C-alpha positions as CSV (number, residue, x, y, z in Angstrom):
1,M,0.0,0.0,0.0
2,K,3.0,2.3,0.6
3,K,3.8,2.2,-3.1
4,F,0.2,3.1,-4.0
5,Y,0.2,6.1,-1.7
6,V,3.5,7.3,-3.3
7,L,1.9,7.0,-6.7
8,L,-1.2,8.8,-5.5
9,S,0.7,11.7,-4.0
10,R,2.6,11.9,-7.4
11,E,-0.7,12.2,-9.3
12,V,-2.1,14.8,-6.8
13,R,1.0,16.9,-7.0
14,S,1.0,16.8,-10.8
15,Y,-2.5,18.4,-10.8
16,F,-1.5,21.3,-8.6
17,Y,1.7,21.8,-10.6
18,S,-0.2,22.0,-13.8
19,P,-1.4,25.4,-15.2
20,I,-4.3,23.6,-16.9
21,A,-5.6,22.6,-13.5
22,Y,-5.9,26.2,-12.4
23,V,-7.5,27.2,-15.7
24,V,-10.1,24.5,-15.1
25,M,-10.6,25.7,-11.6
26,V,-11.0,29.3,-12.5
27,F,-13.4,28.5,-15.4
28,F,-15.5,26.3,-13.1
29,L,-15.7,28.8,-10.3
30,I,-16.6,31.6,-12.6
31,V,-19.4,29.6,-14.3
32,S,-20.7,28.2,-11.0
33,G,-20.6,31.7,-9.3
34,V,-22.5,33.3,-12.2
35,D,-25.0,30.5,-12.0
36,F,-25.5,31.1,-8.3
37,Y,-25.9,34.8,-8.9
38,F,-28.5,34.3,-11.6
39,Q,-30.4,31.8,-9.6
40,L,-30.7,34.3,-6.7
41,S,-31.8,37.0,-9.1
42,F,-34.5,34.8,-10.6
43,M,-35.8,33.8,-7.2
44,N,-35.9,37.4,-6.0
45,Q,-38.3,38.3,-8.8
46,R,-41.0,35.7,-8.1
47,Q,-42.5,33.4,-5.6
48,I,-40.8,30.0,-5.7
49,S,-41.4,26.7,-3.9
50,Y,-37.8,25.4,-3.9
51,T,-34.7,26.3,-2.0
52,V,-31.5,28.1,-3.1
53,Q,-29.6,24.9,-2.9
54,E,-32.0,23.0,-5.1
55,A,-32.0,25.8,-7.7
56,F,-28.2,25.8,-7.8
57,F,-27.9,22.1,-8.3
58,N,-30.6,21.8,-10.9
59,S,-29.9,24.7,-13.3
60,V,-28.7,24.6,-16.9
61,F,-25.4,26.5,-16.2
62,F,-24.6,24.0,-13.5
63,W,-24.9,21.0,-15.7
64,F,-23.0,22.7,-18.6
65,A,-20.0,23.3,-16.4
66,F,-20.4,19.9,-14.7
67,V,-20.2,17.9,-18.0
68,L,-17.4,20.0,-19.4
69,I,-14.9,19.6,-16.6
70,F,-14.4,15.9,-16.8
71,P,-12.6,15.7,-20.2
72,L,-10.4,18.6,-19.0
73,I,-9.5,16.8,-15.8
74,T,-8.8,13.4,-17.2
75,M,-7.5,13.9,-20.8
76,R,-3.8,14.0,-19.7
77,L,-3.8,11.1,-17.2
78,F,-2.5,8.3,-19.5
79,A,-2.4,10.1,-22.9
80,E,0.3,12.6,-21.9
81,E,2.5,9.9,-20.3
82,F,2.2,7.6,-23.4
83,K,3.0,10.6,-25.7
84,L,6.0,11.8,-23.7
85,G,7.3,8.3,-22.9
86,T,7.2,8.9,-19.2
87,I,4.9,5.9,-18.8
88,E,7.8,3.5,-19.5
89,P,9.6,4.0,-16.1
90,L,6.2,3.7,-14.5
91,M,5.5,0.4,-16.2
92,T,8.9,-1.0,-15.3
93,A,8.7,0.1,-11.7
94,P,7.9,-2.5,-9.0
95,V,4.2,-1.6,-8.8
96,R,1.1,-3.4,-9.9
97,D,-0.9,-2.2,-12.9
98,W,-4.0,-1.8,-10.8
99,Q,-2.1,0.5,-8.4
100,V,-1.1,2.7,-11.4
101,V,-4.7,2.9,-12.6
102,L,-6.2,3.6,-9.2
103,S,-3.6,6.2,-8.3
104,K,-4.4,8.1,-11.5
105,F,-8.2,7.8,-10.9
106,F,-8.1,8.8,-7.2
107,G,-5.7,11.6,-8.0
108,A,-8.4,13.0,-10.4
109,V,-11.0,12.4,-7.7
110,V,-9.0,14.4,-5.2
111,F,-8.7,17.3,-7.6
112,Y,-12.4,17.0,-8.4
113,I,-13.3,17.3,-4.7
114,V,-11.0,20.3,-4.2
115,L,-12.9,21.9,-7.2
116,W,-16.2,21.7,-5.3
117,I,-15.1,22.8,-1.9
118,P,-15.3,26.6,-2.7
119,T,-19.0,26.2,-3.7
120,L,-19.8,25.6,0.0
121,L,-18.9,29.2,0.5
122,Y,-21.8,30.3,-1.7
123,F,-24.3,28.9,0.7
124,A,-22.4,30.0,3.8
125,L,-22.3,33.6,2.5
126,F,-25.9,33.5,1.5
127,Q,-27.0,32.4,5.0
128,A,-24.6,34.9,6.7
129,I,-26.0,37.9,4.6
130,T,-29.7,37.0,4.5
131,H,-30.0,35.1,7.7
132,Q,-32.1,32.6,5.8
133,P,-31.4,28.9,5.2
134,A,-30.2,28.0,1.8
135,A,-31.5,24.4,2.2
136,N,-34.2,22.7,4.1
137,S,-31.9,20.5,6.1
138,L,-28.3,19.2,6.4
139,G,-29.4,16.1,4.6
140,A,-30.1,18.1,1.5
141,Y,-26.5,19.2,1.4
142,L,-25.2,15.7,2.1
143,G,-27.5,14.3,-0.6
144,A,-26.5,16.8,-3.3
145,Y,-22.7,16.6,-2.6
146,S,-22.9,12.8,-2.3
147,M,-24.6,12.7,-5.8
148,L,-21.8,15.0,-7.1
149,L,-19.2,12.5,-5.8
150,L,-20.9,9.4,-7.2
151,L,-21.6,10.9,-10.6
152,G,-18.1,12.5,-10.6
153,M,-16.4,9.2,-9.9
154,F,-18.3,7.5,-12.7
155,Y,-17.5,10.2,-15.2
156,L,-13.9,10.4,-14.1
157,S,-13.5,6.7,-14.7
158,I,-14.8,7.2,-18.2
159,G,-12.2,9.9,-18.7
160,C,-9.5,7.6,-17.4
161,L,-10.6,4.9,-19.9
162,A,-10.6,7.4,-22.8
163,S,-7.1,8.7,-21.9
164,A,-5.8,5.1,-21.7
165,V,-6.8,4.2,-25.3
166,T,-4.9,7.1,-27.1
167,K,-1.7,9.1,-27.0
168,N,-3.5,12.3,-28.0
169,Q,-5.0,14.4,-25.2
170,I,-7.5,16.1,-27.5
171,V,-8.7,12.8,-28.8
172,A,-9.1,11.6,-25.2
173,A,-11.0,14.7,-24.3
174,I,-13.4,14.3,-27.3
175,I,-14.0,10.6,-26.5
176,S,-14.8,11.3,-22.9
177,F,-16.9,14.3,-23.6
178,C,-19.0,12.5,-26.3
179,T,-19.5,9.5,-24.0
180,I,-20.4,11.5,-20.9
181,T,-22.7,13.8,-23.0
182,L,-24.4,10.8,-24.5
183,L,-25.0,9.2,-21.1
184,F,-26.2,12.5,-19.7
185,F,-28.8,13.1,-22.5
186,L,-29.9,9.5,-22.4
187,G,-31.4,10.2,-19.1
188,L,-33.4,13.1,-20.6
189,I,-35.2,10.9,-23.1
190,Q,-37.9,10.1,-20.6
191,F,-38.8,13.7,-20.3
192,I,-38.8,14.3,-24.1
193,L,-40.7,11.1,-25.2
194,L,-44.1,10.8,-23.7
195,D,-45.0,7.4,-25.3
196,V,-42.6,5.2,-23.4
197,S,-43.5,2.3,-21.2
198,S,-43.1,2.4,-17.4
199,T,-40.3,-0.2,-17.6
200,T,-38.4,1.9,-20.2
201,R,-38.9,5.0,-18.1
202,Q,-37.6,3.3,-15.0
203,L,-34.6,2.0,-17.0
204,L,-33.8,5.5,-18.3
205,G,-34.2,6.8,-14.8
206,Y,-30.9,5.1,-13.9
207,F,-29.1,7.4,-16.3
208,S,-31.0,10.6,-15.4
209,A,-28.5,12.6,-13.4
210,I,-31.0,15.5,-13.3
211,E,-33.8,13.4,-11.7
212,Q,-31.4,11.8,-9.2
213,M,-29.9,15.1,-8.3
214,G,-33.4,16.6,-7.8
215,T,-34.2,13.7,-5.4
216,L,-31.0,13.8,-3.4
217,S,-30.8,17.6,-3.2
218,R,-34.1,17.6,-1.4
219,G,-32.6,15.3,1.2
220,E,-34.5,12.2,0.0
221,I,-32.3,9.0,0.2
222,D,-32.4,6.8,-2.8
223,T,-30.0,3.8,-2.9
224,R,-30.4,3.1,-6.6
225,P,-27.9,5.8,-7.9
226,I,-25.4,4.7,-5.2
227,V,-25.4,1.1,-6.3
228,F,-25.5,2.0,-10.0
229,Y,-22.7,4.6,-10.1
230,L,-20.4,2.6,-7.8
231,S,-20.9,-0.5,-9.9
232,M,-20.4,1.3,-13.2
233,T,-17.3,3.0,-11.8
234,I,-15.7,-0.3,-10.8
235,L,-16.6,-1.8,-14.2
236,V,-15.1,1.1,-16.2
237,L,-12.0,1.0,-14.1
238,A,-11.7,-2.7,-14.7
239,F,-11.8,-2.0,-18.5
240,T,-9.2,0.7,-18.0
241,H,-7.0,-1.8,-16.2
242,Q,-7.3,-4.2,-19.1
243,V,-6.5,-1.5,-21.7
244,F,-3.5,-0.4,-19.7
245,Q,-2.2,-3.9,-19.5
246,S,-2.7,-4.6,-23.2
247,R,-0.8,-1.3,-24.1
248,K,1.9,-2.2,-21.7
249,W,2.6,-5.5,-23.4
250,R,2.6,-3.9,-26.9
251,M,5.4,-1.4,-25.9
């Protein structure tokens, strides 16, 4: 495990030494901050039945920034190392392949979590200034941020797989963006098509990040997305491990 932690710390440091990481962070915070401001402005103009926290996590701006950050975070994980040849010392090092894959994945997860920490200040400042709660309960915050973590881990695993299959970072970003966007919009079909059976609607509900976020951001506990996203993350990481091994033996 000591070797795994060394690899993990290497990946985490690589993010915070990279200028691209700070560009992603600034972009994300600007978009999320503008989204929070517009949601407050909209809510001030009319009577609404939902909280500030629910409005923030279910807006168009929020999902636009959310889907876009994953290709930017993961495109360099394997692709850059294969392109520069720095993957060869890593492959010949006395570490297991699964440790390499997991260290890169969890390094991306750590950066992803850091990316979301400043958004907690939005709600803290709102409550400090208005003396009004931004959410109905603590469970609403826990539900929303748990959903962000689950969905983020799944999408980051897709980005890892995309980065492992190519040496080109741009190609990796395009593959992951198209895959994540396809999965995201697959969950919206149930809202667009009215003539679908209840079984099909229930199946599409597993892919509906918006519906799941709406449920968890209200503090309602639903174990289906937990099981689904954890299972899919493990499955995609297993595929990434196989791809990494096959490329290792071809070098």
